[in-house]
C-alpha positions in Angstrom: -10.6 30.5 -21.3 -12.2 32.1 -18.5 -14.2 28.6 -17.7 -10.9 27.1 -18.9 -9.1 28.5 -16.5 -12.3 27.9 -13.6 -12.0 23.8 -14.2 -8.0 23.9 -14.2 -8.3 25.7 -10.6 -11.1 23.1 -9.4 -9.6 20.7 -10.5 -6.1 21.2 -8.8 -8.0 22.2 -5.5 -9.8 18.5 -5.2 -6.7 16.5 -6.9 -5.5 15.2 -3.7 -8.8 13.7 -2.6 -9.4 12.7 -6.7 -5.5 11.4 -6.4 -6.6 9.4 -2.3 -10.1 8.1 -4.5 -8.1 6.2 -7.2 -5.4 5.0 -4.9 -7.6 3.6 -3.6 -9.7 2.2 -5.8 -7.0 0.6 -7.7 -3.9 -0.1 -4.9 -1.2 1.1 -7.7 0.5 4.6 -7.3 1.0 4.6 -11.3 -2.1 3.5 -12.2 -3.5 6.2 -9.7 -1.8 8.7 -11.2 -2.9 7.5 -14.8 -6.4 7.1 -13.4 -5.8 11.2 -12.9 -4.8 11.9 -15.9 -7.1 10.8 -18.0 -9.9 11.9 -15.3 -8.5 15.7 -16.2 -8.4 14.8 -20.2 -12.0 13.9 -20.0 -13.2 17.1 -17.9 -11.1 19.5 -20.1 -12.9 18.1 -23.3 -16.2 18.5 -20.7 -19.1 21.1 -21.0 -18.4 22.3 -17.2 -22.1 24.9 -17.8 -24.3 22.0 -15.5 -21.7 21.1 -13.2 -23.0 22.8 -10.0 -20.7 20.7 -7.4 -17.4 20.3 -9.5 -16.1 17.9 -6.2 -18.9 15.1 -6.8 -18.6 15.6 -9.4 -15.5 15.1 -10.8 -15.4 12.4 -8.5 -17.9 10.3 -10.5 -15.1 10.9 -13.5 -12.5 9.6 -11.9 -14.4 6.4 -10.5 -15.1 5.7 -13.7 -11.9 5.4 -15.2 -11.1 3.7 -12.8 -14.0 1.0 -12.8 -12.9 1.2 -17.1 -9.7 0.6 -15.8 -10.2 -2.2 -12.9 -12.7 -4.3 -15.8 -9.7 -3.8 -18.6 -7.4 -5.5 -15.4 -9.9 -8.6 -14.3 -10.6 -9.1 -18.4 -5.8 -9.4 -18.8 -6.3 -11.7 -14.8 -3.9 -9.5 -13.7 -3.0 -8.4 -10.1 -1.6 -5.6 -9.3 1.7 -6.1 -6.9 2.4 -5.1 -3.4 0.4 -3.8 -0.5 -1.9 -0.9 0.2 0.3 1.6 1.9 -1.3 4.7 3.3 -3.5 6.9 1.7 -0.8 9.7 0.2 -0.9 12.9 1.3 -1.5 15.7 -0.3 1.3 17.4 0.9 5.1 18.0 -1.1 6.2 15.5 2.5 4.4 12.5 1.5 7.3 12.4 -1.3 9.8 11.7 1.5 10.9 8.0 1.7 12.5 8.3 5.0 9.5 10.5 6.7 8.6 9.0 9.9 4.4 7.9 10.2 2.3 10.3 11.8 -0.3 9.6 14.4 -3.2 9.9 12.2 -0.9 7.2 9.5 -0.1 5.0 12.6 -3.9 4.5 13.2 -4.5 3.6 10.0 -2.4 1.0 10.0 -5.2 -1.1 12.2 -8.4 0.3 10.5 -10.3 -1.7 7.8 -8.6 -0.2 4.4 -5.0 -2.1 5.6 -4.3 -5.3 4.4 -6.6 -7.6 4.9 -8.3 -5.1 2.4 -5.9 -5.2 -0.1 -6.6 -9.1 -0.4 -9.9 -8.7 -0.3 -10.6 -6.0 -2.9 -8.5 -8.1 -5.2 -11.5 -11.1 -4.6 -14.2 -8.0 -5.7 -15.8 -7.3 -8.7 -15.4 -4.5 -10.0 -18.7 -2.9 -9.1 -18.3 -4.3 -5.8 -14.7 -2.5 -5.0 -15.6 0.5 -6.6 -18.8 0.7 -4.0 -17.5 -0.4 -1.1 -14.1 2.2 -1.3 -16.8 4.8 -2.2 -19.1 4.7 0.1 -17.1 3.2 3.1 -13.7 5.1 2.4 -15.3 8.2 0.9 -19.2 8.4 1.8 -20.0 8.9 -1.9 -23.8 8.4 -1.6 -25.2 5.4 -3.2 -27.3 7.0 -5.7 -24.0 9.4 -7.1 -22.7 5.6 -6.8 -25.8 3.7 -9.3 -25.1 6.6 -11.1 -21.7 5.3 -12.0 -21.8 1.0 -12.1 -25.4 2.0 -14.1 -27.6 0.1 -10.7 -30.0 1.5 -8.9 -29.1 3.2 -5.6 -30.5 0.2 -4.4 -28.2 -2.1 -6.1 -24.8 0.0 -5.7 -25.6 -0.7 -1.2 -26.4 -3.9 -1.7 -22.7 -4.1 -3.5 -20.6 -2.6 -1.6 -22.6 -4.4 1.7 -21.5 -7.8 0.3 -17.9 -6.4 -0.1 -17.8 -5.4 3.0 -19.1 -8.5 5.3 -16.2 -10.3 3.2 -14.1 -6.9 4.4 -14.8 -7.6 8.0 -14.5 -11.5 8.2 -10.9 -10.8 7.4 -9.2 -7.8 9.2 -9.1 -8.9 12.9 -7.1 -11.9 12.2 -5.1 -10.5 9.3 -4.5 -7.1 11.6 -3.3 -9.8 13.9 -0.6 -11.9 12.4 0.6 -8.4 10.4 1.2 -7.3 13.9 3.0 -10.7 15.4 5.1 -10.2 11.9 6.2 -6.4 13.3 7.4 -7.6 16.6 8.9 -10.8 14.9 11.2 -8.4 12.7 12.0 -5.7 15.5 13.5 -8.5 17.9 15.3 -9.8 15.2 16.9 -6.6 14.2 17.5 -5.9 17.5 19.6 -9.4 17.6 21.3 -8.8 14.5 22.5 -5.3 15.8 23.7 -6.7 19.4 25.0 -9.8 17.3 22.9 -11.8 19.8 23.9 -15.2 17.5 21.9 -17.5 20.0 18.1 -14.9 19.5 18.7 -14.8 15.7 18.6 -18.1 16.2 15.8 -18.6 18.1 13.7 -16.7 15.6 15.0 -18.3 12.5 13.3 -21.0 11.1 16.0 -23.8 10.4 15.7 -23.6 6.7 16.0 -20.8 6.9 16.8 -18.8 3.8 18.2 -15.4 2.3 17.6 -14.3 -0.7 19.3 -11.3 -2.8 18.7 -9.6 -6.0 21.2 -9.0 -8.3 21.9 -5.6 -7.3 22.1 -6.8 -3.3 24.3 -9.4 -5.2 26.7 -6.3 -6.5 26.9 -4.0 -3.4 27.6 -7.3 -1.2 25.5 -9.3 -0.4 24.7 -13.2 -0.7 22.5 -14.2 -4.2 22.1 -17.4 -1.5 22.2 -18.6 2.3 20.6 -21.3 3.5 20.0 -23.2 7.1 19.3 -20.8 10.4 23.1 -20.8 11.1 24.3 -19.5 7.9 21.5 -17.1 8.1 22.2 -16.2 11.0 26.0 -15.5 11.1 25.4 -13.7 8.2 23.5 -10.8 10.4 25.3 -11.1 13.2 26.2 -8.2 14.1 25.5 -6.5 11.0 22.6 -4.7 9.9 23.1 -1.6 12.0 21.4 0.5 10.0 18.8 -1.6 8.7 15.5 0.5 10.7 12.0 -0.8 11.2 9.3 0.1 8.5 6.5 -0.4 6.8 7.1 -1.5 3.4 3.1 -0.7 1.0 2.3 -1.5 4.5 3.4 -4.3 5.4 6.5 -4.4 7.7 10.0 -4.7 6.9 12.9 -3.6 7.8 15.2 -1.0 5.0 18.4 0.2 5.2 18.4 4.1 3.4 21.7 6.3 3.3 21.5 10.4 3.0 18.0 9.8 3.2 17.0 7.1 -0.5 16.2 3.3 0.3 18.6 1.5 -0.8 17.9 -2.1 0.7 14.6 -3.6 1.5 14.2 -6.1 3.8 11.0 -8.6 3.3 10.3 -11.4 5.8 8.2 -14.6 4.9 7.0 -15.7 9.0 5.3 -19.0 9.2 4.1 -20.2 12.8 6.3 -16.8 14.9 9.6 -18.4 12.7 11.6 -16.4 9.9 11.4 -18.9 7.1 12.5 -16.3 4.8 14.2 -13.2 4.2 14.8 -11.3 0.2 17.1 -8.4 -0.1 16.2 -6.0 -2.7 18.8 -2.6 -4.1 17.2 -2.7 -7.9 16.0 1.4 -7.1 13.9 1.0 -10.2 11.8 -0.9 -7.9 12.6 0.8 -4.5 11.2 4.1 -6.3 7.6 1.9 -6.6 7.4 1.1 -3.1 6.0 3.7 0.1 8.6 3.4 2.5 7.7 4.8 5.6 9.8 4.1 9.2 8.2 3.5 12.5 9.5 5.4 15.8 10.9 3.2 17.9 8.9 2.0 20.8 5.7 2.4 18.7 2.7 -0.1 18.6 0.3 -0.9 16.3 -3.5 -0.5 17.6 
């Protein structure tokens, strides 16, 4: 009983880090939760008599669970949806869908674990992905990583180095594109609020399409609107309550009512023009999204 109490205390103490490790590796909030729960089941049955470093041991258990999940996902050829959100905070405030981005989160948006990493991670093998995330983001020594993936420390170092080169090659253009997308969306929202039809037209591709999911249609949106003139007319003088936000780490817009997101506006942009806008209002879908509202005047670094 004493040993179980000690184990519960250590697990609770490090749970925030364990959640973050799983989240970074798996890129899915629900999968990360499943991984941490599975890790708890494993450690609760384990002999802890020889454990000298609880934090390292627990991280190893979670990492092994994540590795198994990645390998299973790869075998099924499944691709997770959405881009990497900012790392989950350990406080209760992180669950508030209307929370503002902190300066630390704003800085995080432009680092090597942003959208570019999300795309690159999906091209890596499970071992490469694990080695890179554990070492470069969480500072886990290559010796410990090697034990997790059944490789030598030198092999683990090589895997992380290979992944790092691919991430560094993709980060700069992706961050630049994301920053530009944010500027275009902010300008579109401002023109919409001001009823500036000409400004809206200047931001829309001539063949722009607006599509709404069934839930958005039920609350008054048109199922489909085609052409820049029609889309501009739909938004002119409207969307007053929509705010610039990061949805799963990607610039978007969100309308919230009484603190709860009701509609997410996703934008497709090509060569500086908006080619598509998708409205999502399905409550089940919205609950799975990580939404951080961007403060007015903020700029990505």
